C-alpha positions as a Markdown table, in Angstrom:
| # | Residue | x | y | z |
|---|---|---|---|---|
| 1 | Unk | 106.4 | 70.5 | 132.1 |
| 2 | Unk | 109.1 | 71.7 | 129.8 |
| 3 | Unk | 109.0 | 71.1 | 126.0 |
| 4 | Unk | 112.8 | 70.2 | 124.9 |
| 5 | Unk | 112.1 | 70.9 | 121.4 |
| 6 | Unk | 111.0 | 74.6 | 121.7 |
| 7 | Unk | 112.3 | 77.5 | 123.5 |
| 8 | Unk | 109.3 | 79.6 | 124.8 |
| 9 | Unk | 111.4 | 82.7 | 124.8 |
| 10 | Unk | 112.1 | 82.7 | 121.4 |
| 11 | Unk | 108.5 | 81.7 | 120.6 |
| 12 | Unk | 107.3 | 84.6 | 122.5 |
| 13 | Unk | 109.4 | 87.2 | 120.4 |
| 14 | Unk | 108.5 | 85.5 | 117.3 |
| 15 | Unk | 104.9 | 85.4 | 118.0 |
| 16 | Unk | 105.0 | 89.1 | 119.0 |
| 17 | Unk | 106.8 | 89.9 | 115.7 |
| 18 | Unk | 104.3 | 88.0 | 113.8 |
| 19 | Unk | 101.1 | 90.0 | 115.4 |
| 20 | Unk | 103.0 | 93.1 | 114.9 |
| 21 | Unk | 103.4 | 92.6 | 111.2 |
| 22 | Unk | 99.7 | 91.4 | 110.9 |
| 23 | Unk | 98.7 | 94.4 | 112.8 |
| 24 | Unk | 100.4 | 97.0 | 110.7 |
| 25 | Unk | 98.7 | 95.6 | 107.6 |
| 26 | Unk | 95.4 | 95.5 | 109.3 |
| 27 | Unk | 95.8 | 99.0 | 110.6 |
| 28 | Unk | 96.5 | 100.4 | 107.2 |
| 29 | Unk | 93.0 | 99.4 | 106.2 |
| 30 | Unk | 91.3 | 99.8 | 109.2 |
| 31 | Unk | 91.4 | 103.1 | 111.5 |
| 32 | Unk | 91.9 | 101.7 | 114.8 |
| 33 | Unk | 91.7 | 104.0 | 117.8 |
| 34 | Unk | 93.8 | 104.5 | 120.9 |
| 35 | Unk | 96.5 | 102.1 | 122.1 |
| 36 | Unk | 95.7 | 99.4 | 119.7 |
| 37 | Unk | 96.1 | 101.9 | 116.8 |
| 38 | Unk | 99.5 | 103.2 | 118.0 |
| 39 | Unk | 100.7 | 99.5 | 118.6 |
| 40 | Unk | 99.6 | 98.6 | 114.9 |
| 41 | Unk | 101.3 | 101.7 | 113.6 |
| 42 | Unk | 104.6 | 100.3 | 114.9 |
| 43 | Unk | 104.1 | 96.9 | 113.7 |
| 44 | Unk | 106.6 | 97.1 | 110.8 |
| 45 | Unk | 109.2 | 96.9 | 113.7 |
| 46 | Unk | 108.3 | 93.1 | 113.8 |
| 47 | Unk | 110.2 | 92.4 | 110.8 |
| 48 | Unk | 113.2 | 93.7 | 112.5 |
| 49 | Unk | 112.7 | 91.2 | 115.3 |
| 50 | Unk | 112.4 | 88.2 | 112.8 |
| 51 | Unk | 115.9 | 89.5 | 111.5 |
| 52 | Unk | 117.4 | 89.5 | 114.9 |
| 53 | Unk | 115.9 | 85.9 | 115.7 |
| 54 | Unk | 117.4 | 84.8 | 112.3 |
| 55 | Unk | 120.8 | 86.0 | 113.3 |
| 56 | Unk | 120.8 | 84.5 | 116.6 |
| 57 | Unk | 119.4 | 81.1 | 115.2 |
| 58 | Unk | 121.7 | 81.3 | 112.4 |
| 59 | Unk | 124.7 | 81.2 | 114.6 |
| 60 | Unk | 123.1 | 78.3 | 116.8 |
| 61 | Unk | 122.6 | 76.3 | 113.7 |
| 62 | Unk | 126.0 | 76.8 | 112.3 |
| 63 | Unk | 127.6 | 75.8 | 115.7 |
| 64 | Unk | 125.7 | 72.6 | 115.6 |
| 65 | Unk | 126.5 | 71.7 | 111.9 |
| 66 | Unk | 130.2 | 72.6 | 112.5 |
| 67 | Unk | 130.4 | 70.7 | 115.7 |
| 68 | Unk | 128.8 | 67.5 | 114.1 |
| 69 | Unk | 131.1 | 67.5 | 111.0 |
| 70 | Unk | 134.8 | 67.7 | 110.7 |
| 71 | Unk | 134.1 | 68.7 | 106.8 |
| 72 | Unk | 133.5 | 72.5 | 106.9 |
| 73 | Unk | 132.1 | 72.2 | 103.5 |
| 74 | Unk | 129.7 | 69.5 | 104.3 |
| 75 | Unk | 128.5 | 71.7 | 107.4 |
| 76 | Unk | 127.9 | 74.7 | 105.2 |
| 77 | Unk | 126.1 | 72.6 | 102.7 |
| 78 | Unk | 123.7 | 71.2 | 105.3 |
| 79 | Unk | 123.1 | 74.7 | 106.6 |
| 80 | Unk | 122.1 | 75.9 | 103.1 |
| 81 | Unk | 119.9 | 73.0 | 102.3 |
| 82 | Unk | 117.9 | 73.4 | 105.6 |
| 83 | Unk | 117.6 | 77.1 | 105.2 |
| 84 | Unk | 116.5 | 76.7 | 101.5 |
| 85 | Unk | 114.0 | 74.0 | 102.0 |
| 86 | Unk | 112.5 | 76.1 | 104.8 |
| 87 | Unk | 112.2 | 79.3 | 103.0 |
| 88 | Unk | 111.9 | 78.8 | 99.2 |
| 89 | Unk | 109.0 | 76.4 | 98.6 |
| 90 | Unk | 106.3 | 78.5 | 100.1 |
| 91 | Unk | 107.9 | 81.6 | 98.9 |
| 92 | Unk | 107.9 | 80.6 | 95.3 |
| 93 | Unk | 104.2 | 79.2 | 95.6 |
| 94 | Unk | 103.1 | 82.7 | 96.6 |
| 95 | Unk | 105.2 | 84.3 | 93.8 |
| 96 | Unk | 103.6 | 81.9 | 91.2 |
| 97 | Unk | 100.1 | 82.8 | 92.7 |
| 98 | Unk | 100.7 | 86.6 | 92.2 |
| 99 | Unk | 102.1 | 85.9 | 88.6 |
| 100 | Unk | 98.9 | 84.0 | 87.6 |
| 101 | Unk | 96.7 | 86.5 | 89.6 |
| 102 | Unk | 97.9 | 89.8 | 88.3 |
| 103 | Unk | 98.3 | 88.3 | 84.7 |
| 104 | Unk | 94.8 | 87.0 | 84.4 |
| 105 | Unk | 93.5 | 90.4 | 85.7 |
| 106 | Unk | 96.0 | 92.3 | 83.3 |
| 107 | Unk | 97.3 | 94.3 | 86.3 |
| 108 | Unk | 100.9 | 93.7 | 85.8 |
| 109 | Unk | 102.7 | 97.3 | 85.5 |
| 110 | Unk | 105.8 | 98.1 | 83.5 |
| 111 | Unk | 109.2 | 97.8 | 85.0 |
| 112 | Unk | 111.5 | 100.3 | 84.2 |
| 113 | Unk | 114.5 | 97.9 | 84.6 |
| 114 | Unk | 113.1 | 95.2 | 82.2 |
| 115 | Unk | 113.4 | 92.6 | 84.7 |
| 116 | Unk | 109.9 | 92.1 | 85.6 |
| 117 | Unk | 109.3 | 88.6 | 87.3 |
| 118 | Unk | 112.9 | 87.8 | 87.3 |
| 119 | Unk | 113.3 | 90.4 | 90.2 |
| 120 | Unk | 111.4 | 87.8 | 92.4 |
| 121 | Unk | 112.9 | 84.6 | 91.0 |
| 122 | Unk | 116.4 | 85.8 | 91.8 |
| 123 | Unk | 115.6 | 88.1 | 94.9 |
| 124 | Unk | 116.6 | 91.2 | 93.1 |
| 125 | Unk | 113.5 | 93.3 | 94.0 |
| 126 | Unk | 115.4 | 95.4 | 96.4 |
| 127 | Unk | 118.7 | 95.5 | 94.6 |
| 128 | Unk | 117.6 | 97.1 | 91.3 |
| 129 | Unk | 115.7 | 100.3 | 91.4 |
| 130 | Unk | 112.5 | 100.8 | 89.5 |
| 131 | Unk | 109.6 | 103.1 | 89.3 |
| 132 | Unk | 107.0 | 100.8 | 90.4 |
| 133 | Unk | 106.5 | 99.7 | 94.0 |
| 134 | Unk | 104.9 | 96.4 | 92.5 |
| 135 | Unk | 108.4 | 95.1 | 91.6 |
| 136 | Unk | 110.0 | 96.1 | 94.9 |
| 137 | Unk | 107.7 | 94.8 | 97.7 |
| 138 | Unk | 104.8 | 92.9 | 96.2 |
| 139 | Unk | 103.3 | 90.8 | 99.0 |
| 140 | Unk | 105.7 | 92.2 | 101.6 |
| 141 | Unk | 108.5 | 90.0 | 99.9 |
| 142 | Unk | 111.1 | 92.6 | 100.2 |
| 143 | Unk | 112.1 | 91.0 | 103.5 |
| 144 | Unk | 112.7 | 87.5 | 101.9 |
| 145 | Unk | 115.6 | 89.0 | 99.7 |
| 146 | Unk | 117.0 | 90.2 | 103.1 |
| 147 | Unk | 116.8 | 86.7 | 104.7 |
| 148 | Unk | 118.2 | 85.0 | 101.7 |
| 149 | Unk | 121.1 | 87.3 | 101.7 |
| 150 | Unk | 121.8 | 86.8 | 105.3 |
| 151 | Unk | 121.4 | 82.9 | 105.0 |
| 152 | Unk | 124.0 | 83.1 | 101.9 |
| 153 | Unk | 126.5 | 85.2 | 103.9 |
| 154 | Unk | 126.0 | 83.5 | 107.5 |
| 155 | Unk | 128.6 | 80.7 | 107.0 |
| 156 | Unk | 131.3 | 83.4 | 106.0 |
| 157 | Unk | 130.3 | 85.6 | 109.1 |
| 158 | Unk | 130.2 | 82.8 | 111.4 |
| 159 | Unk | 133.7 | 82.0 | 110.5 |
| 160 | Unk | 134.9 | 85.6 | 110.6 |
| 161 | Unk | 133.0 | 87.1 | 113.6 |
| 162 | Unk | 133.9 | 85.3 | 116.6 |
| 163 | Unk | 133.8 | 88.0 | 119.4 |
| 164 | Unk | 130.7 | 90.0 | 120.7 |
| 165 | Unk | 132.3 | 93.5 | 120.3 |
| 166 | Unk | 133.0 | 92.9 | 116.7 |
| 167 | Unk | 129.4 | 91.9 | 116.3 |
| 168 | Unk | 128.4 | 95.1 | 118.2 |
| 169 | Unk | 130.6 | 97.3 | 115.9 |
| 170 | Unk | 129.3 | 95.9 | 112.8 |
| 171 | Unk | 125.7 | 96.3 | 114.0 |
| 172 | Unk | 126.3 | 100.1 | 114.6 |
| 173 | Unk | 127.9 | 100.4 | 111.2 |
| 174 | Unk | 125.1 | 99.0 | 109.3 |
| 175 | Unk | 122.6 | 100.9 | 111.6 |
| 176 | Unk | 124.2 | 104.1 | 110.4 |
| 177 | Unk | 124.3 | 103.2 | 106.8 |
| 178 | Unk | 120.6 | 102.1 | 107.0 |
| 179 | Unk | 119.6 | 105.4 | 108.4 |
| 180 | Unk | 121.7 | 107.4 | 105.9 |
| 181 | Unk | 120.1 | 105.5 | 102.8 |
| 182 | Unk | 116.5 | 105.2 | 104.4 |
| 183 | Unk | 114.3 | 104.0 | 101.5 |
| 184 | Unk | 117.1 | 103.6 | 99.1 |
| 185 | Unk | 118.7 | 100.9 | 101.4 |
| 186 | Unk | 119.7 | 97.7 | 99.8 |
| 187 | Unk | 119.3 | 94.4 | 101.7 |
| 188 | Unk | 122.9 | 94.4 | 102.9 |
| 189 | Unk | 122.1 | 97.4 | 105.2 |
| 190 | Unk | 119.5 | 95.4 | 107.0 |
| 191 | Unk | 122.5 | 93.2 | 108.4 |
| 192 | Unk | 122.1 | 95.6 | 111.3 |
| 193 | Unk | 119.3 | 93.4 | 112.9 |
| 194 | Unk | 121.1 | 90.2 | 112.1 |
| 195 | Unk | 124.1 | 91.3 | 113.8 |
| 196 | Unk | 122.3 | 92.3 | 116.9 |
| 197 | Unk | 121.1 | 88.6 | 117.1 |
| 198 | Unk | 124.7 | 87.4 | 116.6 |
| 199 | Unk | 125.6 | 89.8 | 119.3 |
| 200 | Unk | 123.2 | 87.9 | 121.6 |
| 201 | Unk | 124.9 | 84.6 | 120.7 |
| 202 | Unk | 128.5 | 85.5 | 121.1 |
| 203 | Unk | 127.9 | 87.5 | 124.3 |
| 204 | Unk | 126.1 | 84.7 | 125.8 |
| 205 | Unk | 128.9 | 82.2 | 124.7 |
| 206 | Unk | 131.8 | 84.5 | 125.9 |
| 207 | Unk | 129.9 | 85.2 | 129.3 |
| 208 | Unk | 129.7 | 88.9 | 128.7 |
| 209 | Unk | 125.8 | 89.1 | 128.9 |
| 210 | Unk | 125.5 | 91.5 | 131.7 |
| 211 | Unk | 128.1 | 94.0 | 130.0 |
| 212 | Unk | 126.2 | 93.9 | 126.8 |
| 213 | Unk | 122.9 | 94.5 | 128.5 |
| 214 | Unk | 124.1 | 97.2 | 130.5 |
| 215 | Unk | 125.6 | 98.9 | 127.3 |
| 216 | Unk | 122.4 | 98.5 | 125.6 |
| 217 | Unk | 120.3 | 99.8 | 128.4 |
| 218 | Unk | 122.6 | 102.9 | 128.4 |
| 219 | Unk | 122.2 | 103.2 | 124.7 |
| 220 | Unk | 118.4 | 103.2 | 125.0 |
| 221 | Unk | 118.5 | 105.7 | 127.8 |
| 222 | Unk | 120.5 | 108.1 | 125.7 |
| 223 | Unk | 118.2 | 107.7 | 122.7 |
| 224 | Unk | 115.1 | 108.4 | 125.2 |
| 225 | Unk | 116.8 | 111.4 | 126.9 |
| 226 | Unk | 117.9 | 112.8 | 123.6 |
| 227 | Unk | 114.8 | 112.1 | 121.6 |
| 228 | Unk | 116.8 | 110.5 | 119.0 |
| 229 | Unk | 117.5 | 107.2 | 117.5 |
| 230 | Unk | 113.7 | 106.0 | 118.0 |
| 231 | Unk | 114.4 | 103.4 | 115.3 |
| 232 | Unk | 117.1 | 101.9 | 117.4 |
| 233 | Unk | 115.1 | 101.5 | 120.5 |
| 234 | Unk | 113.0 | 98.6 | 119.8 |
| 235 | Unk | 115.5 | 96.4 | 118.2 |
| 236 | Unk | 118.0 | 96.9 | 120.9 |
| 237 | Unk | 115.2 | 96.1 | 123.5 |
| 238 | Unk | 114.6 | 92.8 | 121.7 |
| 239 | Unk | 118.0 | 91.8 | 121.8 |
| 240 | Unk | 118.2 | 92.8 | 125.5 |
| 241 | Unk | 115.2 | 90.7 | 126.1 |
| 242 | Unk | 116.9 | 87.8 | 124.1 |
| 243 | Unk | 119.9 | 88.2 | 126.2 |
| 244 | Unk | 118.1 | 88.1 | 129.5 |
| 245 | Unk | 116.0 | 85.1 | 128.7 |
| 246 | Unk | 119.2 | 83.2 | 127.8 |
| 247 | Unk | 120.2 | 82.8 | 131.4 |
| 248 | Unk | 116.6 | 82.3 | 132.8 |
| 249 | Unk | 114.6 | 80.8 | 129.9 |
| 250 | Unk | 110.9 | 81.0 | 130.2 |
| 251 | Unk | 109.4 | 77.8 | 130.8 |
| 252 | Unk | 105.5 | 77.1 | 130.8 |
| 253 | Unk | 103.5 | 73.7 | 131.0 |
| 254 | Unk | 102.6 | 72.6 | 127.5 |
| 255 | Unk | 99.0 | 72.2 | 128.7 |
| 256 | Unk | 99.0 | 76.1 | 129.4 |
| 257 | Unk | 96.6 | 78.1 | 127.1 |
| 258 | Unk | 99.2 | 80.9 | 126.6 |
| 259 | Unk | 101.9 | 78.3 | 125.8 |
| 260 | Unk | 99.6 | 76.8 | 123.2 |
| 261 | Unk | 98.6 | 80.0 | 121.6 |
| 262 | Unk | 102.1 | 81.5 | 121.6 |
| 263 | Unk | 103.9 | 78.5 | 120.3 |
| 264 | Unk | 101.2 | 77.9 | 117.7 |
| 265 | Unk | 101.6 | 81.3 | 116.4 |
| 266 | Unk | 105.3 | 81.1 | 116.4 |
| 267 | Unk | 105.3 | 77.6 | 114.6 |
| 268 | Unk | 103.1 | 79.1 | 111.6 |
| 269 | Unk | 104.7 | 82.6 | 111.6 |
| 270 | Unk | 106.3 | 82.3 | 108.3 |
| 271 | Unk | 103.0 | 80.9 | 106.6 |
| 272 | Unk | 101.1 | 83.8 | 108.2 |
| 273 | Unk | 103.7 | 86.4 | 107.2 |
| 274 | Unk | 103.3 | 85.4 | 103.4 |
| 275 | Unk | 99.8 | 84.2 | 103.3 |
| 276 | Unk | 98.1 | 87.3 | 105.0 |
| 277 | Unk | 99.3 | 89.7 | 102.5 |
| 278 | Unk | 98.2 | 87.3 | 99.7 |
| 279 | Unk | 94.7 | 87.3 | 101.2 |
| 280 | Unk | 94.9 | 91.0 | 101.6 |
| 281 | Unk | 96.1 | 91.5 | 97.9 |
| 282 | Unk | 93.1 | 89.5 | 96.7 |
| 283 | Unk | 90.5 | 91.1 | 98.8 |
| 284 | Unk | 91.9 | 94.6 | 98.1 |
| 285 | Unk | 91.2 | 93.8 | 94.3 |
| 286 | Unk | 87.8 | 92.0 | 94.8 |
| 287 | Unk | 86.3 | 93.6 | 97.8 |
| 288 | Unk | 87.5 | 97.2 | 97.7 |
| 289 | Unk | 85.4 | 98.1 | 100.9 |
| 290 | Unk | 86.9 | 97.9 | 104.2 |
| 291 | Unk | 83.8 | 96.6 | 106.3 |
| 292 | Unk | 83.1 | 93.7 | 108.8 |
| 293 | Unk | 82.7 | 91.5 | 105.8 |
| 294 | Unk | 86.1 | 92.2 | 104.6 |
| 295 | Unk | 87.8 | 91.6 | 108.2 |
| 296 | Unk | 85.7 | 88.3 | 108.3 |
| 297 | Unk | 86.7 | 86.9 | 105.0 |
| 298 | Unk | 90.4 | 88.0 | 105.8 |
| 299 | Unk | 90.4 | 86.0 | 109.1 |
| 300 | Unk | 88.8 | 82.8 | 107.7 |
| 301 | Unk | 90.9 | 82.8 | 104.6 |
| 302 | Unk | 94.2 | 83.5 | 106.2 |
| 303 | Unk | 93.5 | 81.0 | 108.8 |
| 304 | Unk | 92.6 | 78.5 | 106.5 |
| 305 | Unk | 95.4 | 79.0 | 104.0 |
| 306 | Unk | 97.9 | 79.3 | 106.7 |
| 307 | Unk | 96.9 | 75.8 | 107.9 |
| 308 | Unk | 97.1 | 74.5 | 104.6 |
| 309 | Unk | 100.5 | 75.9 | 103.7 |
| 310 | Unk | 102.1 | 75.0 | 107.0 |
| 311 | Unk | 100.9 | 71.6 | 106.7 |
| 312 | Unk | 101.3 | 70.7 | 103.0 |
| 313 | Unk | 104.3 | 73.2 | 102.1 |
| 314 | Unk | 106.3 | 73.7 | 105.3 |
| 315 | Unk | 106.0 | 70.2 | 106.9 |
| 316 | Unk | 105.1 | 67.8 | 104.0 |
| 317 | Unk | 107.0 | 69.2 | 101.0 |
| 318 | Unk | 109.8 | 70.9 | 102.8 |
| 319 | Unk | 110.4 | 67.7 | 105.0 |
| 320 | Unk | 110.4 | 65.7 | 101.9 |
| 321 | Unk | 112.7 | 67.8 | 100.1 |
| 322 | Unk | 115.1 | 67.9 | 103.0 |
| 323 | Unk | 115.3 | 64.1 | 103.3 |
| 324 | Unk | 115.9 | 63.8 | 99.5 |
| 325 | Unk | 118.6 | 66.3 | 99.3 |
| 326 | Unk | 120.3 | 65.2 | 102.6 |
| 327 | Unk | 119.4 | 61.5 | 101.5 |
| 328 | Unk | 117.9 | 60.7 | 104.6 |
């Protein structure tokens, strides 16, 4: 039985991305052996998968809004409102928690730029250099500034980038810029991932799926044979998966256990992403020993807070804000 409200192919990639991000942070605290350890070491790639999905779904959402409304400004406004009420409430709840927690514990470091918490209020943490990692990536929130930038730019990109080859060229340009700048890259450089997602959407729309998959396969093959461009391989394979799944979407019964687990993780992935680091932050400050007790507390606290944040913030609060702002 097919659930018309969910796309299992997208859920599967989103769930994988979520587990990869979760895994890399677990792996940083526990020395995991063998294949599991190797998988967790590469977990940061999962953030790129989230970006790719957002690029694809951003175009899907904008296409719907523009088709529903003859007023372009109204369509863009609705898109902005929907993205804002989804991303911002939980993000600001988490930032408020960090502000209180570190202020009470007197653990707020100096910010050489003088911006301090203004960085996180206005998503400037990856734009303005500073000497302290605390002011760049507190709670793994660097990615939120990238998401926000994309969502701000998405309507303009949607109106300008209409061909798949243009999206492909832009993806290459931003990839080169990202590799050249490395750790000094600003959020704009991560548009590489979003343009991969946009490439998926446009190639599907133009009927060029097989050509794009063939080109991406050749690119991956060249990277493997030349032992170069390793950071390019996983994102390109993820976009190939999305392309392949567009023509033949994966369908499972809603009663299937795999379906329930995958769609469940996918649905709460944003809450998991922000909450699990918050739990790690608190445990790192209070527990300090990476033992079985630490792991048990992490699992219990993350599960509980994820359920609460998803239900009360993502569902209830965001839903109410959406109705109020769109006057539904």
